[in-house]
C-alpha positions in Angstrom: 14.9 3.1 6.2 18.3 3.7 7.8 19.3 3.3 11.4 22.1 5.3 12.7 24.1 6.2 15.8 23.0 9.6 17.0 26.3 10.3 18.7 28.4 9.7 15.6 25.8 10.0 12.8 27.2 6.7 11.5 24.7 4.5 9.5 24.3 1.2 11.3 22.1 -0.5 8.8 19.3 -0.2 6.2 16.0 -2.0 5.9 13.6 -1.9 3.0 10.2 -0.5 4.0 7.4 -0.1 1.3 6.8 1.9 -1.8 7.4 5.6 -1.1 7.7 5.6 2.7 7.0 8.9 4.3 6.1 8.8 8.0 7.2 6.6 10.9 6.2 6.1 14.5 7.5 4.0 17.4 5.6 0.9 18.3 4.7 -0.3 21.7 7.7 -0.6 24.0 9.9 0.8 21.2 10.4 -2.7 19.9 9.3 -1.9 16.4 8.7 1.0 14.1 5.5 1.6 12.0 6.2 3.1 8.5 3.4 4.6 6.3 4.0 3.8 2.7 2.1 6.4 0.6 3.0 4.8 -2.7 1.3 1.5 -1.9 -1.2 2.6 0.8 0.3 0.1 3.2 2.1 0.1 6.6 5.4 -1.7 7.2 6.3 -3.0 10.6 10.0 -3.0 11.2 11.3 -5.0 14.2 14.1 -3.4 16.2 16.9 -5.6 17.4 17.5 -4.0 20.7 
């Protein structure tokens, strides 16, 4: 997973999710992102440092 600045399209950082991640959704209060990993049938929870 990559995070980027939408104004400049500059990549700010990268975080490993799971095997074959495909879908993501914001978590409660936009403090984390849920990522569905179709290759491992798991969900990764990625905390946002806001």
